[in-house]
N, C-alpha and C positions, 0 to 999 in steps of 0.2 A: 309726464304721457308722453307717447311716441305719436304723435298725427301730423302728419304733413303740412295738414292747413293749418292748425293752428301755430304748427313752428315760421310757416308763412305770414298768417297774421302777429306774430310773433318782429319780425324782418330776419329771424334765422336763417330764411332759408330766401331768394333772391324769387321774385314770380316777377312781370311784367303786367303792373298790376296798372287794371285804365277805370279802373271808382272805388273809393275809400267814402265812409262814413263813419257816425261812434256803433254803428251796430252792423255792415257789409261789410265787405270786402269785394271786390272781381278783377280777375285776372287771365290772361290768354293760357289757355292750354298751351302743357307741350307736350302733346302727339293730339295734334287735332284734327279733328272727324270730318271739318266743311271747312268753305274757304274763313268763313266767322267763329272763331268757339272757343267762348270766355267761360271757365266758373265764377259764381254767383257763391258766395258760399256766407254761413252768421259771421261774427268773429265769438259767440260764445260756442263753447262746445259744443256741441249736440250730434249722439251718432246718426241718428236716423228720424225719420219723421215716425216713426214708432217709439221713439223716446220723450219727444216733445210733450215738456206740464205745461200743467194752462198757465203757466204768465206767460209764456215763450210763442203765443202763437200771433202773436203782430207782429213780430218776424217772418213771415212768409208773405206778410202785405210790404214791409221793409224790402225784403225781397224782391218782388213782384214792379216795385217804383225804378228800383233799380235798375232792375229788365229791363225796360221801358228807355230809361233814362239814355240808358247802355247803344240798345238796339239805334233809339236814335242818333247820339253822338258819334254811332258807328258806320251811317249811312243805308240799315236793313231793318228799320222802324215800318218803309212804303212799300219793301218786294217784299218780305217777309220772315216770320224768323221760327227758328224752335224752340221750347223753354220746356226742359225734362229732369226731372226726378228719381236716381233709381233708389231703391229701400226694399236693404236685401241685398242678400250675396245672388239670391239667385235670378235677381235682379238689371245683376251685374252688376251691384255699387264694390267699390274696390278701395275707396279711401268711408271709412267711419265717421264723418263727421259733414254733416246733411250742406250737398249743393248741389246746385241745376246751373245744366247747360245749357249755354246759349250759343243757336248754332244757326248762322246763315250766311248769307252774305252769297248765295247759287241757291241751284237749286235743287232741291236737299229729296230725296227718292222717298218711297214708303217706308213706313215705319214695319216692322219684320212679325205681326200681333197673328201666331194664330188663331 
């Protein structure tokens, strides 16, 4: 498998890790779009939300729990943050391993929703 996030999980590719437990890992995005921009991923390779199997749904609770922990640790929980998941090519998903963008640390602009 040629998944960059799986390689980060396996330690083949370095990352600036901010959180890790047995199911979830989080690291700073290498192309941040805000003052704080962290990617939160499950350690299990699942390409997108459309590929989640019945036994995988608890990973979303783990990801959201990690997001709250990370936001508190990075000092953005009180001021606010955005948690985004893109699903599929038209959404802008570039790496096909489920991931959430945790963004904050500054006033974020509106989402460009038509």
